Each structure stands twice: as C-alpha cells, then as structure tokens.
Backbone as a ProteinNet text record, in pm:
[ID]
protein_1_A
[PRIMARY]
MASRPSNQIRFDLGIIASWIKPGARVLDLGCGHGDLLAYLKEHKQTQGTGIEQDKKKAASCIERGLSVLQGDIKEEVADYPDDAFDVVILSQTLQQVYQPDVLLKSLSRIGKQVIVSFPNFSHYRIRFQLFFYGQAPKSRQLPFSWYDTPNIRVITLADFRKFAKEVGYTIVKECAINTHDQEKSGNIVSLFSNLRATYGIFLIENKKR
[TERTIARY]
85.2	0	88.3	51	128.4	91.1	188.6	160.4	96.4	35.3	-26.8	80.9	66.4	171.3	173.4	282.3	293.5	192.7	140.5	49.7	122.7	257	335.8	343	320.2	327.8	201.4	188.3	73.6	52.2	-72	-103.2	-30.5	-35.7	28.6	180.2	238.5	383.2	421.6	329.8	354.7	362.2	275.2	280.4	415.7	455.8	583.6	699.1	697.8	805.6	815.7	701.9	702.4	769.7	783.7	847.9	999.4	1050.1	1191.8	1272.6	1380.5	1465.3	1558	1591	1683	1816.1	1867.3	1996.8	1996.1	1879	1871	1911.7	1962.6	1991.7	1864.7	1808.3	1676.1	1682.9	1613.4	1594.3	1444.8	1402.2	1261.6	1241.2	1166.7	1143.7	1015.8	1024.2	909.7	883.2	988.4	984.6	910.6	861.9	784.6	866.8	811.3	880.8	971.2	982.5	1077.2	1026.8	895.3	841.2	883.6	877.3	915.3	1064.6	1145.9	1290.8	1329.1	1267.2	1297.6	1255.8	1139.5	1092.2	1185	1223.1	1311.1	1447.9	1495.9	1626	1623	1513.3	1502.8	1472.7	1382.1	1331.9	1395.2	1450.8	1511.2	1660.1	1713.4	1855.9	1897.5	1810.4	1839.5	1936.4	1999.6	2080.9	1992.2	1927.5	1823.4	1863.3	1817.5	1834.5	1700.2	1672.9	1548.4	1571.5	1474.6	1472.9	1336.3	1336.5	1211.4	1221.6	1122.3	1125.4	1090.8	1001.3	959.5	1072.4	1114.5	1228.8	1201.7	1081.4	1049.7	1046.2	990.4	985.3	1125.5	1207.3	1344.7	1421.9	1402.4	1469.4	1423.1	1293.7	1239.8	1307.1	1332	1400.5	1542.9	1611.7	1751.1	1757.6	1660	1654.1	1635.4	1574.2	1554.2	1677.4	1781.3	1903	1900.5	1811.1	1799.1	1879.6	1925.2	1999.9	1901.9	1872.9	1771.9	1824.2	1804	1838.2	1713.4	1727.6	1616.3	1635.5	1538.6	1552.9	1447.8	1458.1	1365.4	1402.1	1302.8	1326.9	1399.4	1347.8	1403	1548.3	1579.1	1716.2	1810.6	1767.5	1855.5	1886.1	1785.7	1808.6	1905.9	1919.2	2009.5	2155.8	2185.9	2324.9	2369.5	2276.1	2312	2361.3	2459.6	2506.8	2409.7	2428.6	2345.6	2351.1	2235.9	2225.3	2279.5	2257.5	2301.8	2218	2094.8	2003.6	1942.6	1905.3	1831.8	1685.3	1629.3	1489.2	1475.2	1400.6	1363	1212.2	1168.4	1027	970.2	858	784.8	641.8	614.3	488.1	392	272.9	164.8	210.4	299.2	355.1	341.8	324.2	326.1	224.1	107.4	1.6	36.6	145.3	186.1	309.2	355	482.3	459.3	533.3	536.5	623.1	582.1	655.1	692.1	592.9	622.1	697.2	677.7	750.9	900.7	938.3	1080.2	1137.1	1061.7	1108.6	1125.5	1028	1038.1	1156.3	1188	1305.3	1432.2	1438.4	1553.4	1561.7	1445.8	1444.5	1486.8	1444.8	1483.1	1630.2	1692.2	1836.4	1915.8	1872.6	1949.7	1907.3	1792.6	1745.9	1719.8	1753.8	1727.3	1577.2	1503	1357.6	1298.8	1175.7	1106.5	969.2	933.7	800.1	724.1	607.6	524.3	386.6	334.1	196.6	124.6	-7.9	-86.1	-234.4	-312.2	-457.4	-521	-616.5	-683.5	-805.7	-797.3	-903.8	-1027.7	-1019.7	-1136.3	-1215.3	-1188.2	-1266.1	-1414.8	-1500.6	-1643.3	-1706.1	-1659.2	-1717.2	-1683.4	-1564.1	-1526.6	-1609.4	-1631.6	-1715.3	-1857.7	-1910.7	-2046.1	-2055.8	-1956.2	-1959.2	-1959.2	-1875.6	-1871.3	-2003.4	-2059.8	-2180.2	-2302	-2319	-2441.7	-2434.6	-2313.7	-2302.6	-2232.1	-2155.9	-2087.3	-1982.8	-1924.3	-1824.8	-1696.1	-1585.7	-1458.9	-1472.8	-1449	-1475.6	-1372.4	-1415.2	-1327.2	-1346.6	-1239.6	-1247.5	-1143.2	-1138.9	-1038.1	-898.2	-887.8	-758.2	-723.4	-826.6	-809.3	-897.7	-855.6	-944.5	-952.8	-880.9	-873.2	-979.1	-1011.6	-1096.7	-1011.4	-1077	-1003.6	-908.6	-938.3	-860.4	-744	-737.7	-628	-553.6	-576.2	-514.9	-368.4	-281.9	-144.5	-132.3	-241.6	-240.3	-263.1	-172.8	-182.7	-232	-256.7	-309.1	-386	-468.9	-540.9	-493.8	-483.1	-428.7	-518.8	-539.3	-610	-514.6	-553.3	-470.4	-457.1	-567.3	-564.8	-473.1	-475.1	-386.2	-239.9	-203.5	-62.7	-18.6	-105.1	-70.6	-46.5	-132.9	-119.4	9.8	37.4	158.7	283.2	285.5	401.7	426.9	319.9	332.3	384.8	335.2	372.4	518.6	568.3	705.2	807.8	763.1	856.1	895.8	815.9	843.3	777.9	847.3	790.7	730.9	603.5	540.2	571.2	658.9	701.2	594.3	540	432.8	336.8	213	118.8	21.4	-29.5	-123.5	-223.6	-351.4	-458.6	-509.2	-527.1	-564.8	-677	-749.7	-846.8	-795	-761.4	-717.5	-733.1	-698.3	-704.7	-567.4	-553.6	-424.6	-325.3	-362.8	-269	-305.5	-390.9	-440.1	-349.6	-344.5	-266.6	-349.5	-479	-566.8	-606.7	-648.1	-689.2	-702.3	-730.8	-739.4	-693.7	-650.7	-605.8	-725.6	-732.4	-844.9	-797.3	-863.2	-821.9	-923.6	-1047.9	-1153.6	-1199.9	-1204.3	-1244.2	-1164.3	-1033.1	-947.3	-954.1	-966.8	-970.5	-1096.5	-1197.9	-1323.4	-1328.2	-1265.7	-1286.7	-1169.6	-1051	-933.8	-918.5	-874.5	-846.9	-703.5	-613.3	-474	-420.3	-323.2	-249.5	-101.8	-37	107.3	169.1	274.5	337.7	488.2	542.4	688.3	728	810.8	843.1	994.1	1030.5	1168.3	1172.4	1282.5	1302.5	1404.7	1355.4	1443.1	1522.8	1479.7	1544.6	1656.2	1688.3	1791.9	1922.7
-119.5	0	123.7	220.4	343.6	436.2	517.5	619.2	738.6	825.9	945.9	1033.1	1069.5	1144.3	1291.3	1358.6	1501.7	1576	1688.3	1769.6	1878.7	1868	1965.3	1931.1	1807.7	1764.2	1685.2	1648.9	1573.2	1448.1	1411.8	1304	1174.3	1133.3	1007.2	1014.9	1132.5	1147.9	1145.1	1193.1	1185.2	1041.5	955.3	812.5	755.4	785.1	733.9	783	911.3	967.9	897.9	855.8	789.4	652.3	596.3	466.4	477.1	596.2	616.3	634.5	559.9	571	692	754.6	868.7	831.7	921.4	900.8	807.2	761.1	664.9	728.9	645.4	687.1	663.7	771.5	765.7	813.8	741.9	783.9	800.1	921	949.3	965.8	874.1	874.4	949.8	1042.5	1127.3	1218.1	1287.2	1357.9	1491	1531.2	1654.5	1776	1857.4	1978.4	1951.4	1823.2	1786.6	1799.6	1802.2	1820.5	1709.6	1584.5	1472.2	1473.5	1496.9	1501.5	1610.8	1727.7	1839.2	1805.9	1742.9	1706.4	1604.2	1501.8	1398.1	1454.2	1545.7	1607.3	1684.7	1757.4	1840.6	1759.7	1663.9	1595.2	1458.2	1396.4	1264.4	1263.9	1377.7	1390.9	1283.1	1259.2	1157.3	1209.6	1116.8	1148	1123.3	1229.5	1213.6	1255.8	1177.2	1207	1186.4	1266.7	1252.3	1244	1186.9	1187.1	1238.6	1341.7	1402.4	1430.6	1384.5	1401.5	1543.8	1608.9	1744.5	1844.2	1918.9	2009.9	2120.2	2177.2	2285.7	2237.3	2119.3	2064.6	2029.5	1972.4	1940.2	2066.9	2172.3	2299.6	2357.3	2340.4	2387.3	2316.5	2185.6	2108.9	2160.2	2183.4	2229.5	2366.3	2453.2	2584.4	2573	2462.9	2438.8	2375.9	2353.2	2293.8	2143	2080.1	1934.5	1873.3	1750.5	1677.1	1601.1	1655.8	1597.7	1594.9	1480.4	1464.9	1481.6	1544.6	1555	1448.6	1357.7	1251.5	1144.4	1042	930	832.4	791.3	704.3	576.3	507.7	377.2	387.9	494.3	511.4	547.1	635	682.5	574.5	492.8	393.8	285.3	265.8	162.7	193.1	319.2	359	340	311.5	298.9	156.8	144.4	11.2	-56.3	-183.3	-258.3	-194.4	-194	-144.4	-2.6	81	220.2	299.2	250.2	321.6	226.1	282.8	204.7	191.3	300.3	300.4	372.6	310.7	375.9	397.5	518.1	554.9	578.8	514.6	535.2	570.7	699	746.2	790.9	727.3	761.9	765.4	673.6	670.1	533.6	428.3	292	271.4	336.8	319.4	383.1	461.8	528.7	464	353.7	294.1	175.2	171.2	52.5	-53.6	-178.4	-290.3	-261.5	-240.2	-210.3	-322	-447	-557.2	-543.7	-498	-479	-363.3	-254.1	-139.8	-176.1	-245.5	-282	-374.9	-460.3	-546	-461.4	-357.5	-267.1	-191.7	-148.2	-72	-158	-283.9	-372.8	-413	-390	-412.7	-297.5	-174.4	-58.5	-14.8	-63.1	-27.7	-150.8	-143	-255	-273.1	-160.4	-164.5	-67.7	-95.2	-10.9	24.3	152.6	197.6	236.6	177.2	200.1	246.7	350.9	391	416.4	400.2	415	432.3	494.6	503.5	364.9	341.7	212.2	211.2	134.6	134	57	-10.6	-86.3	-12	117.2	198.1	191.5	192.2	166.8	269.2	393.2	492.8	461.6	408.9	367.4	247.6	154.8	38.3	80.7	177.3	225.8	286	365	427.1	322.3	219.8	113.5	37.3	9.4	-71.5	2.5	128.8	200.9	271.1	316.4	393.4	318.1	215.9	137.6	216.1	318.1	402.4	402.7	436.7	447.6	550.2	511.8	600.8	711.2	818.4	928.7	957.6	1003.3	1039	1146.1	1193.4	1293.9	1234.3	1102.7	1036.6	1001.6	977.6	942.2	1037.2	1163	1265.8	1274.5	1189.5	1201	1116.9	1159.1	1077	967.3	865.8	751.4	793.2	901.9	940.8	1035.2	1092.6	1184.6	1150	1030.5	993.1	952	990.8	942.1	801.5	753.9	621.3	514.6	419.3	315.9	182.7	178.5	56.3	95.2	3.8	23.6	-82.7	-43.9	-132.4	-125.5	-239.3	-243	-293.9	-273.6	-323.4	-474.9	-542.1	-688	-732	-657.1	-688.8	-683.9	-578	-562.7	-669.8	-704.3	-811.8	-942.5	-971.9	-1093.4	-1089.6	-975	-958.1	-981.2	-921.1	-934.4	-1080.2	-1152.3	-1293.5	-1375	-1346.6	-1425	-1404.3	-1281.9	-1254.3	-1264.6	-1286.7	-1313.4	-1195.7	-1087.8	-974.5	-998.8	-958.4	-962.3	-826.6	-823.2	-698.1	-677.8	-583.1	-555.3	-474.6	-374.2	-291.4	-255.7	-231.8	-175	-85.8	13.6	106.7	149.6	137.4	184.9	316.3	415.9	548.4	607.6	699.6	782.6	925.3	976.2	1114.1	1150.9	1272.6	1315.2	1362.8	1384.4	1400.6	1489.8	1611.8	1706.6	1746.6	1670.7	1711.1	1665.2	1748.8	1717.8	1642	1631.3	1559.6	1424.9	1336.1	1203.4	1111.2	984.7	887.5	750.9	670.7	534.1	439.2	352.2	258.1	119	60.9	-71.9	-180.7	-143.4	-241.6	-232	-347.1	-351.8	-251.5	-255.5	-154.8	-156.3	-273.2	-280.7	-215.1	-199.8	-137.5	10.6	46.8	180.2	276	227	314.4	378.1	503.2	570	545.1	516.8	488.4	372.1	302.8	201.4	235.5	208.3	230.2	100.1	52.6	-74.7	-56.6	-118	-127.2	-271.8	-293.1	-429.3	-452.4	-579.3	-624.6	-742.8	-757.2	-874.7	-965.4	-1066	-1157	-1248.1	-1258.9	-1351.4	-1285.2	-1160.7	-1092.5	-1169
0	0	0	-80.2	-88.1	26.4	67.5	166.5	99	179	124.1	60.9	-67.2	-134.6	-97.2	-133.4	-112.1	-198.5	-145.9	-226.1	-304.1	-307.7	-382.3	-530.9	-564.8	-703.5	-738.5	-865.1	-912.3	-826.3	-802.1	-708.2	-742.9	-869.2	-905.8	-891.1	-919.7	-902.5	-754.5	-670.2	-525.9	-476.8	-531.9	-498.9	-540.6	-663.8	-715	-628	-593.9	-511.8	-376.7	-321.5	-190.6	-195.7	-317.1	-333.3	-357	-377.5	-408.9	-280.7	-267.9	-149.8	-161.3	-47.9	-50.5	-115.1	-198	-261.8	-380.3	-422.4	-533.7	-665.7	-755	-892.8	-974	-1029.2	-1090.9	-1235.8	-1322.7	-1460.9	-1484.6	-1523.7	-1548.5	-1698.7	-1758.4	-1903	-1936.3	-2030.7	-2058.5	-1940.2	-1894.7	-1767	-1772.3	-1890.8	-1900.2	-1861.9	-1774.4	-1728.4	-1607.6	-1568.3	-1463.7	-1322	-1302.1	-1167.4	-1072.5	-1119	-1032.6	-1004.1	-1105.6	-1085.5	-985.8	-999.1	-909.2	-766.2	-751.4	-617.7	-553	-629.9	-576.2	-540.6	-621.1	-594.3	-464	-440.1	-320.7	-195.4	-206.3	-86.9	-62.4	-165.6	-149.3	-184.3	-226.1	-262.5	-363.2	-459.9	-560	-665.4	-734.5	-851.4	-973.2	-1021	-1121.1	-1260.9	-1357.5	-1499.7	-1567.8	-1670.6	-1743.6	-1893.2	-1963.3	-2109.7	-2151.8	-2237.4	-2282.7	-2432.1	-2507.3	-2652.8	-2695.3	-2621.4	-2656.2	-2625.3	-2725.7	-2709.1	-2607.3	-2610.6	-2518.2	-2373.7	-2353.1	-2218	-2167.9	-2256.2	-2218.1	-2183.2	-2261.3	-2234.1	-2100.5	-2070	-1942.3	-1824.9	-1840.4	-1736	-1714.9	-1824.2	-1816	-1749.2	-1778.4	-1714	-1563.6	-1519.6	-1376.2	-1311.3	-1389.6	-1336.6	-1328.1	-1406.7	-1406	-1519.6	-1498.5	-1600.5	-1688	-1806.7	-1895.4	-2037.9	-2104.5	-2245.3	-2329.4	-2445.8	-2539.5	-2645.8	-2657.4	-2755.8	-2738.9	-2823	-2821.4	-2709.7	-2633.6	-2518.8	-2558.8	-2660.4	-2698.6	-2743.8	-2814.7	-2862.6	-2749	-2660.6	-2553.7	-2450.2	-2414.3	-2308.5	-2353.2	-2484.3	-2535	-2502.4	-2475.9	-2451.8	-2307.3	-2218	-2076.5	-2045.3	-1956.5	-1916.1	-1820.9	-1797.3	-1703.3	-1564.5	-1496.8	-1359.2	-1342	-1442.4	-1433.3	-1332.9	-1305.8	-1217.2	-1115.2	-1001.6	-902.5	-944.1	-1000	-1040.7	-1174.6	-1267.1	-1392	-1388.9	-1424.3	-1415.4	-1554.8	-1583.5	-1708.7	-1670.2	-1659.1	-1603.8	-1713.2	-1718.1	-1810.3	-1956.4	-1992.4	-2127.4	-2192.2	-2114.3	-2166.2	-2277.7	-2266.6	-2366.2	-2500.3	-2505.6	-2628.9	-2693.5	-2636.9	-2677.9	-2770.9	-2881.9	-2966.3	-2898	-2906.6	-2846.1	-2699.5	-2614	-2473.5	-2403.3	-2447.4	-2385	-2409.5	-2530.2	-2561.9	-2480.8	-2470.5	-2392.8	-2246.2	-2187.7	-2046.1	-2020.7	-2117.2	-2103.7	-2098.4	-2181.7	-2179.9	-2047.3	-1998.4	-1874.1	-1755.6	-1756	-1646.3	-1654.9	-1769.3	-1783.1	-1721	-1747.8	-1700.1	-1560	-1512.6	-1379.1	-1294.8	-1167.8	-1077.8	-1056.5	-1058.2	-1047.7	-1149.9	-1190.4	-1287.8	-1231.8	-1238.7	-1199.4	-1325.4	-1342.8	-1460.7	-1415	-1481.4	-1454.3	-1585.6	-1584.2	-1706.5	-1671.9	-1763.9	-1742.3	-1749.2	-1660.5	-1652.8	-1744.5	-1853.2	-1953.1	-1907.7	-1794.7	-1748.1	-1640.6	-1624.4	-1531.2	-1568.9	-1468.4	-1494.5	-1589.3	-1590.2	-1680.6	-1826.8	-1849.4	-1984.4	-2027.1	-1935.3	-1966.6	-2002.3	-1928.8	-1955.6	-2095.3	-2134.5	-2266.8	-2377.9	-2361.1	-2460.7	-2465.3	-2347.2	-2339.4	-2394.4	-2352.1	-2386.8	-2522.8	-2561.9	-2685.7	-2798.4	-2763.3	-2863.9	-2941.3	-2878.1	-2942.5	-2860.9	-2928.3	-2857.8	-2745.5	-2624.1	-2510	-2494.8	-2430.1	-2393.7	-2245.3	-2180.8	-2039.7	-2011.1	-1888.3	-1852.5	-1856.2	-1838.3	-1847.6	-1992.4	-2073.9	-2215.4	-2296.8	-2312	-2364.8	-2516.5	-2587.8	-2733.2	-2803.6	-2926.8	-3013	-3076.3	-3131.2	-3187.1	-3299.1	-3370.3	-3488.1	-3457.3	-3336	-3306.6	-3178	-3128.5	-3001.6	-3018.1	-2923.1	-2924.4	-2865.9	-2804.7	-2743.7	-2850	-2856	-2958.9	-2901.7	-2771.3	-2709.1	-2583	-2538.5	-2413	-2314.6	-2188.5	-2085.2	-1962.8	-1900.2	-1772.4	-1664.7	-1540.6	-1430.9	-1439.3	-1471.9	-1483.7	-1597	-1709	-1820.7	-1778.4	-1704.5	-1669	-1569.4	-1476.2	-1382.7	-1458.1	-1554.6	-1635.1	-1717.6	-1777.3	-1855.9	-1769.7	-1652.2	-1563.8	-1526.3	-1500.9	-1465.4	-1582.1	-1702.7	-1820.7	-1860.8	-1846.6	-1892.1	-1779.4	-1656.8	-1548.1	-1462.7	-1465.2	-1376.4	-1241.2	-1137.7	-1003.8	-972.4	-934.7	-892.5	-744.4	-717.1	-579.8	-506.2	-575	-520.5	-632.4	-596	-692.2	-617.6	-688	-627.4	-732.7	-701.8	-788.6	-731.4	-818.1	-769.7	-853.1	-791.6	-860.6	-859.5	-976.8	-991.3	-1137.5	-1171.8	-1310.3	-1354.4	-1481.9	-1548.8	-1475.6	-1441.2	-1382.8	-1240.1	-1175	-1043.5	-929.8	-825.2	-706	-602.3	-626.5	-534	-593.4	-505.5	-549.3	-429.7	-456.1	-347.6	-396	-302.4	-330.5	-328.3	-428.6	-441.5	-401.3	-303.6	-257.5	-289.8	-314.7	-339.1	-483.6	-553.7	-694.9	-778.7	-763.4	-825.5	-977.9	-1038.6	-1184.8	-1241.6	-1157.9	-1198.3	-1161.6	-1048.8	-992.5	-1008.2	-1039.8	-1045.1	-1182.7	-1185.2	-1312.6	-1360.1	-1265.6	-1301.4	-1217.4	-1274.5	-1200.7	-1198.7	-1086.7	-1071.5	-1022.1	-1090.3	-1054.8	-1040.5	-937.4	-919.1	-947.6	-1050.2	-1091.8	-1092.6	-1082.9	-1094	-1189.5	-1258.2	-1343.8	-1276.6	-1207.3	-1133.2	-1225.8	-1353.4	-1446.9	-1527.7	-1496.5	-1573.7	-1567.6
[MASK]
+++++++++++++++++++++++++++++++++++++++++++++++++++++++++++++++++++++++++++++++++++++++++++++++++++++++++++++++++++++++++++++++++++++++++++++++++++++++++++++++++++++++++++++++++++++++++++++++++++++++++++++++++

C-alpha cells in the first residue's frame, strides 16, 4: 500500500516519489517539465536524470538545473550500461509505446527496479460508454478521439498483472488510484481496483535478468 503522497506535485507522481529511497539513482522517461525530478532532488537527494522528446519541455528542465536529455526514449536507453540506475520511471507513457515488452526489457536491464503507470481502460465509466453507446470512449484520463489519439493501445490493471506474470516480472508494489491528469488531489483505491481506479502504478523487478 502506498503512503499518502505530497500535495506539492501531481497526485500520481507523489505516490511514485514515496516509493523512491533517498539518494537513489533515478531515470525518469518522458519527464515533461521535470516536476518529479525536481521534487526527488530536493526531498530525497536523488541522482536524477530525465529523457524528454519534446524540445520545449526538455529545455524547461535544463533551465531548472535538471539533467535531462532531449531525444527518443528507446534510442537513448540503449546507450546505458546494465544497472546504471536504481529506479527507472515510465509514467503515463506505456500506452503510447510501440513494443512495450521490448522497452520494459531494456528498462529492467538498465534499472534494478522499474516503476510504470498508465490510465486504466477498465474503469467503470469507460465500460459504460462502450456498453451504452458502442463508441470508442473518452475520459479525462483518455481525452482524445479515436482518430487523433497518441495512445496506440489500451491497458487495464488486470492486463498488466497478467503480462508481468507471463514474462517473469515480479510486482514488488502496486497502487490503484483515482485522480485526473494534472491534479494534485486524489485517493487510493483498494476495493475492486480494476473497476474503480483511473490509473495504475506498478513497481516491478526482473528476477530472471
């Protein structure tokens, strides 16, 4: 179970930050404007690095004094040696990645642990839209139409648990939450999480490396 996160950053990032040990070597993929990296640097004294594809966001991170590379995640992670980081973070990006199994294998090579989060496509409101309207659903977590969405796959909490078991990842921690994309408020869901949670967060290890 996750502890109550800080209200200084986005709710889901606060959960992730609570799982990071002080002084850890951290790689944040798709780090945006660097809010999580900056928080971890200040409050956990981590050695943080980020990779961000958007040039403006990467420049914003550098202006904040953060160590961030601008580039493609898959290409950049290939250059890191084994166990370069204690934790690699892939937050709200997995649903946009081609061959996520290949990427996660790379991440588990360069990081001792990997934290993954994503919108939960089995939330009851999404199910209702599919059932009653028979159309590709939209929500505050998945706000795009089918023709302009950056998301190339849909994932549920149950799907990820099944995937982790099949490929040999150990789920060290998991947390189901109700929050929205950029909000600092939210709550942890413990009952019927695959139905009620808007996001899932998983901490995994690859014991077979």
